[in-house]
N, C-alpha and C positions, 0 to 999 in steps of 0.2 A: 504494500500500500504506500502510495506516495503522498507527501505533504502537499498542501495547496501551492506552496512556493516551488516545489519540485515539479509539479504538474505544469505550472506556468513556464518554468524554465525549459522543460521538455517540449512543450508546444512551440515555444519560440525557436528552439533548435530545429524542430520539424519544419516549420515554415521557412526558416533560413535555408535549410538543406534543400527543400523543394524549389525555392527561388534560385538557388545556385545551380541546381541541376537543370532547371528549365528557364532559360533566359527570355523566353517568349513573353510578349506583352499580351495578356488575355483581355478579352472584351469586358468581362465582369460588369461594372457599373456604367460603362460607356455605351449603353444600348440606345441612347438618345430618346428613351421613353422614361419619363419621370416615374420613379419607384418600381421599375422593372429591372432586375439585375440577375446576372449569373453569379453563382457562389460555389466555393469549395467548402466542404465541411468534413471534419474528422473528429472522432472521439475515441474512447477506449474499446469500442465494439465494431464500428463501421466507418466507412467513408462514403460521402455523397457528392455528386455534382448536381447542381440544381438551378432551375430558373424560378425565381421568386417574383410573384406579381403582387404588389402591395400598395397600390394607390389608395389614398384616403377616401376617394370617391368609390364606394362599393360598386356602383354601376360600371364605371370604367374598368375596375378590377375584373369584373365578370366578362365584360366585352373582350378584353385582352385574352383572358383565359379561353373563352369560347372560340376566338379566332385561332389560337394555337391548337385547341382541341379539334377544330375543323380540319386541321392538317395532321391529325393524329396518325392516320394510316400511313402517310408519307414519312412522318418522324419515326414510327416504329419499323417500317419496312426498309427505309434507306439510311437511317442514321443511328437510332437508339432502340433496338428491338425490346429492351427491357425497361423502357421508360414507364414511370408511374405518374398518373394524372390525379391531382387532388384539388377539386374546385374550392372547397371551404376547409381550410386548416386554421385552427385557432391557436395562436401562440400563447405562451405562459402569461403574457400581459393582457390577454383577451382579444388582441387584434386579429381580425380575419385576413388571411392571405390566401392566394392560390399558388400552387406549386407543382412543377413538373420536375421529376428527379430520377436519377439512377443511383443504385446503391451497391456497394461491395461490403459483404459481411466478413466477420472473423479477421479483421485487421484493427490495428490500434496505433494511435500516435504515441502511446507510451511504450510500444515495443518496436525498437529500431529495426528488428529483423523483418518487420512487415512494411517498412517505409518504401522500399523499392516497388513493392506491389501496389501500394497506394499511389505513388508518384506515376506509375504506368497507367493505372486506372484514371487518375485525374487528367493526364495528358490525352489519353484516347477518348474519354467521354466528353471532356470539355471541347476538344477539337471537333467532335461530331456535332455537339450542341451548337457551337459557333457556326459551323458550315450550314446547318439547318437554318439558323437565324438569319445569316447573311443572304441565303437563298430566298427567304420569304419575308424579310424585314419590311419592305414597303407595304405589303398587305397587313402585317401585324401592327405596324405603327399607325396606320390610317384608320381612325375611329369611325370615319364616315362610310367606309366600305363594309358591307354586310353587318351593319350594327342596327 
């Protein structure tokens, strides 16, 4: 069992190691859609690459989600066959978000032996997510199309 300080130190080491191994600049928060962002997540049980849709306006959140959901067949077939779609996810603070994600189980940021596996997962899945987004971003961004 790690102390809180040790966990923070290990997480910092994890993210530094990931950025050193992968000098690529990821899209992440630069989607040019307010409150729509790609994220990396890792804890002591799993790693995730996700697209989080969290506009304060619930109607816009649902429109963005439904636009991406309308492309679900393409996303699953051509980019991320294991993607999970969640229309309404409530965060610990009670905020509703929509999320599309992929997950790798049985890895841990606390176990350096699994880091290469996580780094490869992050690279492969975020690359696929970004290629999908760039292919369909004009449609996704325009709230007037199919809304």
